[in-house]
Steps between C-alpha positions, in 0.01 A plus 500: 500500500255372239676397177242338271606373156487750215435260210150352473468128566293282261205507742524878529516535122176304467334711769619822333368384162152438649489845657257724314620813327313714752711347777842537341607699807546167684739375235685831492536500879632143488766581238604832661470421870878483535520861376222619729643324806872544463742406778518849654124541519448152642763575764312818597173309519654225710662740749199725555224241482662226707236327719541447873689187614300182539199369316507327164783489251539855363398561138734687268418870480521491119220240483278708727572820303389332175196354677409852616502621139298201381251561779453856370468385137208275593367735771464207742555458870773304673287185535416491129864572415608184683238296313611633161859386558362143482196518269612761245799393293593863419586588860737203548656592164609834648581372850711204379277242670336337199381152593558545875204376705537699826471878456836683517369724782208532736237770530655642816845510339378725218304714744795562732733562206273785391501642854882495500525666160292804598704637796824478297337664195611209280204539268670806351820320382281214368312752284830654390628158393196451273558849353861406419401168341220659293723784374780259414256278309351794316839643408468822704834620636602794718311813398310793638156398619179575315232427759124527544302521824147378558298345782215258549254454789547202731200398710599409856444158655372638831129526577362854462255582783312800634579662835274276711622175352866606514465570872315173552770316301772662714321403822472136386869487416597669827291249692670212319846643572415545868370143521820372337715701743313380809459141379121499516206513261363804323158441656653523848672827411173647364313402818772626734528837318123547503472538124140494384556488124720189504392141455269569205519382142554856377502858619166561330343218701654633821366854443155377381386841377255606233722653232210706368471709815657850465694462826608139445855577381566748783368251751716220356810720509431594863469136603817394316699787655370403844624147429846637415506695828403188698786314337747775585388506863546124523859534379586758766711380801505271680422231233786273409471605134621847398368701206858617440631156407525394136302385308211626715643853494482511119131404510425762768678761288283392207184552708620847596572579135150388395331713768713809421463488120127420478344670803501847657397634843127569537462737799132557419432131578681507835847492650728247335251419220615468139331512161587391147707743297330648199817498290758235412837518675789582261684175575208281602578141587243272342606151609607331822680219319719722277598827665637652177187468286332829402216628286615587148353633179582386146295782358221723624233230463702187591645431845697209648639395836864406539816622332653634181794326332717740294762342272799628301534343156804508271362604159794344310514155656135494621609375843362624832784667691318553829158493656379654824174477694329802660174534697215591266450847648856611428536746212624348178813712488617370842638187330732703276733569792514132591579402140754780449798301632436220254451741208827685569721190518771421244555737208201708610158591372451603138122508459207462738140443396259585783131530566335830586478403868881475525542859384463640854826341614787744547732241341340545158597868468850421634555228240369726227749769607780239484417422137279193541239480225167495686213357295165599649190702434504849657260604771159574345400865479136590566304795375339578166720797412848629560657195661873467561569313170334786309740758642858579411735431793834680517696329777812707435328831572230363731200616299186342358307640203136412433374427144384864469836654581458587868819435700528421871768394745558128545639344819514116522262374764284814501200606293565754226255789515387706201362851573123546506506803267653285224276196559178705516557629146614161361281394201486131610394568858132443429570159343589310813661651810261531794692770690308821555608830352775658702670166565799416283588156370714276720725239345634201695879471483632178653824467690634274224350707216818480280481122517126500424564735208750247357248217533230702323743575216576125462132417487449733203745302283431169328821353637403592855155341466658186352740476796211521746331202337801281586370503856287200411805278569469546875125436485562173316762403757258564787235293324743205468599553864134480611451181299688301765468728805134602476348810650468371856784485752608159623647611834431757772754767582672761285843332493351164401318673214831650391660155500213349301507784248874463444488126443211543255709766322785246488267246338395762242867565423562129445204486263645795306836321484335177380325688219825674402683167489227349285503796259878488463485126438236543227697782340823301485 
């Protein structure tokens, strides 16, 4: 077990004094590392991240855990992390190797430590340790949670390609895997399988078509699909390589997924022919390298490719309790269910500040019924006249009354209908509604209309509008989070993104704790 000294040595004191104010997190991590990595947590890390026997002398798990956090704070790779343990005096200050010439670990050691952390879900307790240290430093004890939810787009690291290039990419990878399995070259595999589009610098060069021709794309798709069929026939028995063996099976499944999602049968062109689909598949895969990347939309005019990263922020201590990663095409409210377990821990949830996109989650209405104070804007109501906020809703008797005194039945989840004879004679009918005479006014009543009615009532008060403005805390936290993570993913694969997001959240928590310690020191 790693037991570094707690008191700073003279050399460490000089290094800490030279550290700029903007980098006080290094000094804080050095002085509080014994709290972050206590004996119980180090024992858990050592048991679940123990390397295989053999090789070099094992490095203490506590050193590698701190190096993982430092790597996130600088947003650097494993190779650069090893260099900084020698050339940057701040890293050795934290890792207790100040003045040591050889690095305390190698690039492969840090890489394999990360791979061992992920299967055992050890990034979650590491984030929880930073939450505990930050709350203890800020003086926040046990209490009911006041939380805020928000998300940010995360651009994927995989290459986004169109249908033709994805299929060509998959064929190249399949050829390489087959060559590796048979112990031969890729060129020999291409020649033996009779592939005509292989051996070129690019798929465009292999097709050699005039892109301006109206039939060029259909012709290119036909030739690429023929190439896929030739490859499948070559893999049929009796070759010594089977398409059902991993990892070749995964690549063949990817080819099948590309063909199914982007093409459709074209019987008018002949038996077995296919054409491009005119619509986008609901869960369209856009990258060969990262299977979880999807098309997403920040707003109606701005799109991105990759993931969304929702986070749960504690409004009292300003620490990030949890962060998850979802494909970009998932609805925003899907993350609420994944964050619910974290929000309901301990004394429970007192207040929750959410965005409008989270409103569709069934959890929100459940929490509101349990007495949780939900801070959010209600669903917008369209229409120039006689919208739901303009009417009087009587939930006890199940009636709704329009501004001109007409009463109708109200059932949650169904539209309320006013009679045509009353609406035809209404004096404000000519000022906006487009319904013809003889058609009464319909009023949308949502399933959670009592909850929406409460939110609209809050928004009409000064206190309610002031409470909504406190949501800026989570936006500031995300901005500080992006300062060291960036908007582009470092790894490929959903679980690796989750790991990277959690360790960046841990770094943000340590920065919050460092600021709290500095403020308390100045106030004393």
